[in-house]
N, C-alpha and C positions, 0 to 999 in steps of 0.2 A: 717402578710407572703401573703394572700389574696390579700390584698390592692396593694402592692408592686409588684404585678405580674400582674396588671390591667392593660390597656393598655393605653386606652384613652377617658379621660368620658368627657360628654358636657352635663351641667345642664343650660338652656334656662328657667329664669325667667323673664315672662313677667312684663308689667306695671300691671296687674289686678292682679298678684300674684299667678298665675296660673304655675305651675311646666311640661314642656316637657324634655324627654332626645332623645340625639339625637346622631345617632351612627355616629364615625369618617369618617368624608372624605368631599369632597364640593360640595354634590350631594344637598344636602335641600338648596332649595332656597323661598326667601317668595316672595310672590305673587304682595307685593304692597307698597309703599313707605313709608306708615306710620308705619309699623311695622318693618322698617329696616334701616340700615345705609349704604350709600353708599359713598364715596368718589368723590371728585369732584374738577377737575382743577380752576374752577369758587371759590371754598372757599375751598381751601385744608388747612388739617391739619399741624399744628405743629408737628415735632417729636422732644418730650422734653428728656432729658437724665436727670440724678440725677447730682446735682451740688457736690456729694460726696459720697465716698463708704464705705463699710468697710474695704476694701483693694482699695488701689487705683491701682493698676495693672488691676482692673476690668477695669476701664474707656476706656484703650484703644480696647477693645475687645464689649465693647457695641457699640464703634462707629463706627466698623467697621460691626458690625448686623446696627446700623441704615440707614449707607450708603446703606447695601443692601436692607432695606425696605425702605429707598426714591425712589431707582431705581424700587422696583417695584411697586409700587405705580405712580412714572412717565411712565410705561410700559402701566396700564392699562388705565391710565387718561389723560397722556399728559402734567399733569402738575408739577408745582414746589415746592415740599413739604418741606420745610426749617426744617435746624436742629439746635435746640436751647437747650443751658441749662434750668434748672428748673428755675432758678433766671433771665432769660430775657425772659422769654415764654410772648408773647402780648396777650393781648385779643381774644378770638376765640378757636375753637375746636382745640383738641391735643390728639396726640397717645403718652399716656407717656409711657416711654421704661425702665425698670430696678427699683429698689426701691425709686421711687421718692418719697417728702412728698405727692402730691396729690395721690398717689396709697396709703398711709398710710392712709390720710382723708377718701379715700373711704373705706374703713374697708378690705381691699384685704393685709392682713399680712401673710407672706408666711413663717415663722417662724417654722409652722408645718407643713410643705409642703414635700413629699418626694424628695430627694437628682436630681438635673437635673429638676426637676418639677415646676409647678407656675400657673398662671391665664392667661386666655384672658377675658375681661369683656368690657362691656359699660356702659356709666353711664353719660345720659342727652348731648349725642354728641361727649362725649369723650370715647377713646378707650385706656384702658390699659393692658400694657404686660407684665408682672413682675414676675420674678422667683428668686431662690434662689442665689446670687450673692455672693461666697465668700470663699476664699483660703482653700482649702479642709483640712487642716491639722490645721487652724486656726493660720496661722503665719503673724505678721505684716509684714515680708519681700513681696516686691515689684516683682512679675516674670513676664518677657515677653513671657513665654509658658503658653497658654491658658490650658493646662492639671495640672497646678498648683491650678487650679480654678475650684469648681464648678459653672456653668453658667447657672443656669436656666431659666434667661432672654431670653438668645440665643436660647434655646431651644423653648420655648414657641415662638418667636419671627418665628423662621422657619416653624414652624408648621402652624402659622397665617400666613405668607408669601406664605405656599404653600394651605393652604385650605380656603384661603377669599381670594388672588391676584393671586390666578394660578403660582406661580412660582416653578419652578424645579430645585433641585440640581442634577444632572447628577453626574458628574462630578468635582472632586477637583477645585477650582479657578472661578476666574470670567469667563472664558472660558468655562466653565465646569457647569457656571448657566444659567438659561433659564426665563427670564422674561417673562411673561405672557401667558404662554406655552397651560393655558388651561383658562374659561372664569373664571374672578372675580364671587366673592360670596357676597350677603351682608348681613353684620353682625346684627344677631339678635338685637333690642333695648332691655337691661337689661339685657342682657349675662352674665352668667357669668359661665365660662368654665373652670376646673381644668386639665390641662395637667398632666399625671403621664407618664413618660417616661417608656416603657418594664425593661429596665435593671438597678440594681443600679450598672453594674462593665462592661464598656464596653470599650475594651483598645486592646492592640497591635500595627499596627501601624497605626499613624497620619499624614495629610495629608494638611487638609485646615482646617479653625474653622466653617464655616458654612456648607458645606460639611461634616463634620465629624459629627457636632450635627443632622444635617437635616436626615443622613442617621444611627446615633444610635450606632455609635464609638465615644461618646462624652470623654473618659475618666475611669480612675478607682478610682476614687471618693474618700472614703473614705478609699480605702484598698490601703496599701503600697505592692506594688507584685515587684518581681523579675525578673520578664518575666520567669519565670518557676522557680527558684533553687537557697533556700537561704541558705544553708550550706556553698555555697563559702565567702558570706559577714560574715557569722557567726565566720567560724573557718576560714581566708583565711591561703593559704600554704605560703605566699610572708611574712606573716607574724610570722607562727609558726613553719614551718617544719623544721629551724636551731635546735632551742631551746627545742622543744617539738615534736620530732618525733612519740613519743606515743600517740600522738592526731590521726596521719592519720593511715589508714587501713594498716594491714599486710598481704600481698600477694605473695603468694609461699613460700622466705624463709626468708623474710626479710620486714622492714613497708617503704611505699614510698608514696612522697604527690604526685607523680604523677596523676593527673586526681582529685587532692583534695579530693577523697573518705578518709571517717572518720572510725575513733574505738569507733563507735555508745556506746559501752558499757563503755567506759571510763565516770566517772560522773563529770570530768572537761569538755570536748568535750561537754556534756548534760548542763554543765552550760555555755557554750557559746553560744552552739545554743538557750537555752531559754533567755539569755540575749539580743539576739540579738532581739528577741521579744518583749522583754519589753523596749528596745531602742524607737523602732519605734514606739509604740503604745504611749509613754512618750512623744516621738516628735509630736504629734499629730492624728494618723492615728488611726481610731477604729479597725483595722481587717488587722492583717497583714500573711502576706504568711508563711507555714511553708513547706518546700521541699526540699529533700535530693537531692544529686549531679544528673548531666544528665549521661546517660550511668552507671547507679550505679556498684560498686562494691563490694560489700560486706565483711567486714572483718574476715579475717579468723583466728583468734586469739581464744585461749580458753574461754575466758569472751564472746568475740560474738557470739560464737557459742553456748554457753550455754544460749545464753540470750533468756527469756521468754519461754523455753523448746521447742523450734520448731526450725526443719530445716528450716522452709519456711522464706525468708529472708524480704518478703514484711510482715510477719506478726509481724517481731521481730519491725518494723520501726512503726508499727499500735501503737503498743504496746508503743514506746516511744512517738511519737507523742501524743496517747490520754491523755498519763500522764501529759505533758508538756500541756495541754489543760485544766485538770481539777486543776492542780496547778494556772494557768491564771484566773480562774473562779474565785479564791481566790484573787489573786493579783492583778488583774485588770478588779474587775467587770463592765461588762458593755462593753468590748472591746472585739473581738473578735479571733481566728486563723484559717486561710484559708489554710485546708491540702490538700497538692496535695496527688490525685489517679494518680500514673503514674508509667512504669516501674515496678517493683517489686510489688509497690501497688497499680495495676493499678485494682485489684480483692476487694470486699469488704474484712473486716476484718473476721475471724474465730472464734477467740476466744472471742466475745464480739459482742454486738448486737445494741450498742447505744452508742452517744456519749454525752458528755456534750452539756447545751444550745448555747455554744459559738463557735463554730464549722461550718464552711461551707467547703464544701469538692469539690476542684476543678478536676473535671472527662476529662482527657485525651483519655477516651475512652469512647463513649458514644450512642451505637445502643441502641436500644428498648430493647434487651437483657440485655444489662447492666443494665441499667435504672430499668429493673424488677428485677434485682441481688439484687442493693441497696436499691430497695423498703424493703427489710427483715431490713434493719439496720433504726436504726432511726436519723438522721440528723436533729437536731431541727432548723440549719441555712439553710438547703437546700445547695442548688448545684450551682455552677459555671461550664463552660465548656472550654477547650482550645483546638481548633480545631485546625486541620490541615487539612484544605478545599487546601490553597494554599501553597507556600513555593516553590523556587528553590530546593531544597530536594529532592523531589517525584522522583518520577523513569521518568515522561516524560519532568522536569526540568523546563526550561523559554516558555512553551509553555502552550495553559490553560488546567485548571484542572475540572472543574464544570463546569455546567448548568444554565440555570435561574427555569427549575423545579426543582433540586437538590437541589438549596439552598432553597428555597420555602419550599420543602419538610424537610427539616433539622430545620427551625425554627418553622416549627409546630409541629416535635418533641420535638424539647427543650420547646415549651410554653407548651404542654401536660405534662410534665412532670416537669415542675415548675421551668427549668432555672431560675437565676434569673443575671447572666452574663456571657459572654462570651470574650475569650481573641481572637485575631486574628492573628493565626499565618502567618506569611510569605503573610500579607496582601496587595495589591495592586501592584504586580510588572507589570501587563498587564492591564493599562486602557483602551488601543485599543481595546484588543480581549475580556476581560475579564469583563471592563465598565457595561456593561447589566446585567452583576451576580451580580456584588455588588450591582448595585441600588435594585436591587428584594430583596437581601440578608437585606438589611437596608431595606425598605419599606414593607417588610412579616412582620418584627419586630412590627410595628404601629399597625398590625390587621392582626396577621394569619388566615391563610383558605384564602386568598385572592389568586386570580387567578392568577400564575405565567406570563402565557402566555399574560394578560392583562397589566401588571406591564409591560414587557417587550417590548411590542407595545406601550404605555408611551411613554418609553427609546425613541425608535426610530422616533416615530414622534415629540419629542420635540427636542432631538439631531439631527437628519439630516433633518428635514423639507422634502423639496422637495424631496431627496435621502431615505426617508425612505424605500420605498419600495423595492431595489436592497438590501439594508442594511439587512432589515429583511430575505432575504435570506440567504444573506453572514451567517449573524451568526446563522441563523436556518441550514443550512448545516452542521454548524461549531461544536454548540452544540450537534447536533443528533449524532455525530459521536462521540462525545467525551465524552457522557454520556452513550453510548452503549459499547464504549472498554474500558474507562479507570475510570467515575465515579462510574462504578457499579461494579467495579470489582479491585478498588486500594488500597492498605495500608491500607488507613486511612480512607476507605469508610467504611460511617452509611449504606449504602444501600446495601451490597455485597450481590451479587445472584450470582454468576458467580464465583467460586473460580479457581486459575489456572493461572493469569495473568503472561505473559512472565516474566521475571525477565532481560532480557535483552534489555535496553531502545532502541536501535535500529531497535528491532523486532516491539515492541509498536508503535513507531512514525513513523515506517513505514507503522503501518497498519491503526493507523487513516487519517495520510498525501497521502493518493493516489494520483495519477494523476488527476482522475478524481473531486475529491473534491478541491484540487488546483486549477484546472480550472474553477471549478464554482465561488468560492470565488473570482479569479481574475477578471472572467469578471462580476461581479457584485459591486464590487469594485470600478472597472476603471468606470462603470455605474453612483454610485453613484458619483463619483470627477467631473463627468461632469454636473453633475444634482445640485452639491453643489452652493447654492442661497445667503452664506455672507459669512464673514471671521471665526466666531465662528465654523459652518460648516467645514469650509474647514480647521482649524487648527486641526479640531476633527479628521476629515477624515486624515490628514496627522498621526496622531499619529496610526492612525488605519492601515493606510499606512508602515509605519516604524515598528511595529511590525509584519503584516502580512509577509513583503519581509523577517523577519528574521526568520520564520517558511517555507516560501516557499521554501528559497535557502536551510535549514535542510531537507525539504522534497527532494530535488531534488538531495543533495549530496547522502541521503539513496539510492534513487532509480537509481542513476549512481551505486551506489557501489554493491548493489544486481545485477545489469546486469555486474559488473566486476569481481563479484565474479564467477557467471556465465563461463562468457568467458573472463579470465584473459589477454587480448592484449594490444598491444599499441592504437588502436583505443578507446577502452571502458576507458583505463586508464588517456586517453588524457582527454576526456571529463568528469573525475569525479576529474582529477586532476584543470580542468578550473574551476570546479566549487566548492573546496576546496579553492582556492585561491581567488574565489570573496568572497565566506565566510570571509575569513580574513583580505580581504580590507576593508569589510561592517563593520566587528567588529572593526577594526582599524580607523575606520571614527565615531565612538561610541564615541573616547575618544578624551581627549585632549593630548600634545607632553608626560603633567604630568603623565598622566594616570586615570583623573577623568572624569569621564564621563560626558559628552558634556549635556546642558539641552534642552530640547524637544523646541526649537524654538515658541515664542511667548507662552511659557504654562509653565511657572518656578514652578509651582506646583505640575507636574506631573515627577515622577521620572520615568526617562525610565529604561525597564529592574530594576525595584527595585534600580537603580545606583548599579549593581553587579559587582564586580572586571570584571578584564580583562581575565584571566584567568580561572574564573567561567562562565563566559559567550562562552570562546572557547570551552567550554565542556558540554555548556549546564545544567550546575547546577555542583552541588554537590553531599555528600553522596551517593543518591541511582542514580542519574541524571548522572552522567561524561561519556559521549562518549568516547568510544576508538579508533580503527580505523574504518574511514579512518582519523577522524579527528585530528588525533595528528600528520600524518604524515610530515615529511618535504618534500616539494612538490619540492622547489626548490634543493635540494639534490638528491631526485629520478633522476629528471629529468639532472642535469649535472651528473650524475653517469650512464644517460641508463638503471636503473631499475625499471623493474616492478616488484611490490612488489606481494608476494608470490609465485614467480616461480623460487625461489633459495631460499638458506639458507647457510649463513656465518657457516664456522666450522672450528673447530682447532682439533691438535692432541696433547696430555698432554704425555710428554716423560720420561721416566723412569731417576728417580733422580739419579743423578752421583756418591753421598754420600748420607752422613747423612745428614739428612733436620732438621736442628735447628736458634732459633734467629731469630727476625724481622728485619736484615738486608738483605735488597732482591738481593742485590747486591753482596754479597761474599756467599761463600761457594757451597752447592747443587742449592741454588737459583740462582745463578749466570748464571749457563748456560739456564735456564728457559726461555724463549722471554716472554715479556709484551702482553697482548693481551688488546688492547680497550672495554671499554664497553660504547656500543651506546645506544640510545633511539629505539624505535619502528620505524621501516623502516627509519632508520637514521634521527628518529629524537634526539633534543638536550637534555642529560640529565641535570640535577638541578647541581649535582655535578660532577667535571670531577673525574671518576673512569677509574683504570686500575687494572689488576689481573694477576696473574701466576697459573699456575695447573700443580703439579708432582704427584709423587707416588712412592711406594717402597713397597716389599711384604707384608706391613701390613697394610699402612695408602694409603688415598688420601689428598692431601695437597693442601692448595689455602691460596694465598697472594693478598689482597686487600689494594691499596692504593688508597689513596681520599684526595680532596680539601677540607677545614672546612671553610666552610662561615663564613665570620665576624659578630661576635652579636649571632648567633646561638649556644645553650648549646647542648651537647650530653650526656645522661645519660648511665650508662653502665648498662646492664640489666643482666647480669652474663650469666651462661652457663647452658647446661642440665645436 
């Protein structure tokens, strides 16, 4: 376990046989040419690729890596370094990339290296960059998806490019890659350096092969992950609800498949859950996630209530999941189960204090206090974490949520507590405004304890060149405010120190994005744009500008809305309405006529705002984030009707029924004389379904009648009555 958690080891074997340990990083420079290999345009190395692979799907990913290596070498030497297959290699020095015959002849076997690991070695002027390259579940099928592979050579290659050639993978794609960002470092003669990545499970959202590998978000490895919840695949309501309603939770007065919540005491349900684990293991996975439904609703049937002799719903799940792990230990020795600690199972179990050797726990709450609580439970397989640093479901929605310092602190926390895997939920929505945070997060994993300020400064200098100084100020004031008012108080924070964050997103966003902050950011971004000295810098700044303009407009609307609330007159409404219409027009421009998000010009690898749907962007997010008034106002209708919101209210008078109120024919009997009222959205906003209603009463009851359109394709479930 300690080996799996080691970060990067460098062993330098000198020609005289002495052994020297060198710390990770490019700082070590050899003083003479006699004991170091330098690359030269006059005598360029050939970049040599294997002729064949265990799975031929590996080939295009190694070719992509070779292209980046070629550009990195050209940036520091000015020379041309040809890329060839091993069978076409000509006499002369070479950089062997991947599991070549030459690597095997040099004794560089990778069959026992950790997943995603490998070696950098120098032998008689040749360089070997080799790692485990295989289909992650051992399948023969060729895939075009890099996450279907464990590409150790790619991981070793990006380390080589970073540490010896000065390349920096700052952001996804070619635009995000900076060649020769720092001075190159000579390769020690006789070098044998084992690269051991920090994680065995590094997944979530992925964007670009080299960026993902360089920033330690390379994939799920031998894990089968469902992204959080396995019950949906094990017992899908679409397959079982009709013929087996007893498989689903008894809630209230009936069984329901809504939400796919299960009757976990049902033996057949338990068998289906277990069968899904076996299915994935037999398909090649070494570890399979075991996780209850999201928004878990426990079954209320007598058997489930009696399960485990406890009223604690989480404990019931722990008991069942542990029993499955014990069974699996016998049925599939050497394979593992990845049990989620989430929702009702957030806290450690109380009825037992150890798990079998095949259990890995996935923590969704990861403060030091939670790690301390889990330290009392024996978990032989250790821990991974499912992090909530990002995601447009948070209170601040599609605006920044982290700071470089908080990212570095979190990685330090995880490494101190033996975390071996990270699932990055919601990662990558804001490469413009949070790109420096993402970089610090990925690079701190290579060496916990690194100074976040130094890492982020490296990002600014490499990404923005002459514009680094104003961008340092731009980001600095932003992150200082976000950390103070959100990171340390947010629902998902591991640093929570000041409880009581307002639950209204308008309040917290207004507190963060004050006019003085927006003004400082605007001045520095404008200055940076004027200083941009090449096309890559200009494209990077264009993304920052686009994301900042979104936030700036959001802040403007909120500021004008606060003024309007103090004085709801025509002048204040006019400036507020103008800002809302500008926002709506801006958001319209993000999408094609078919409603798909337009790509960032010149940068296809970066999804603007995570390609959030238009309805989500209009409300600045979902779940905790959606903004109501004034963002939902129908400005055109309000202006056409000369209505100033909040200064008047619609009203109606309910009339007494003229007779007995019966039936559903609202055009007959006592209903006939009652007028219809149209249901309108807030401030004349459009409603999704056209709805109207009638209200009447008699001496005993108040009667309400509703008539609404039913949208095609939607199913409506009767929920009964009180």
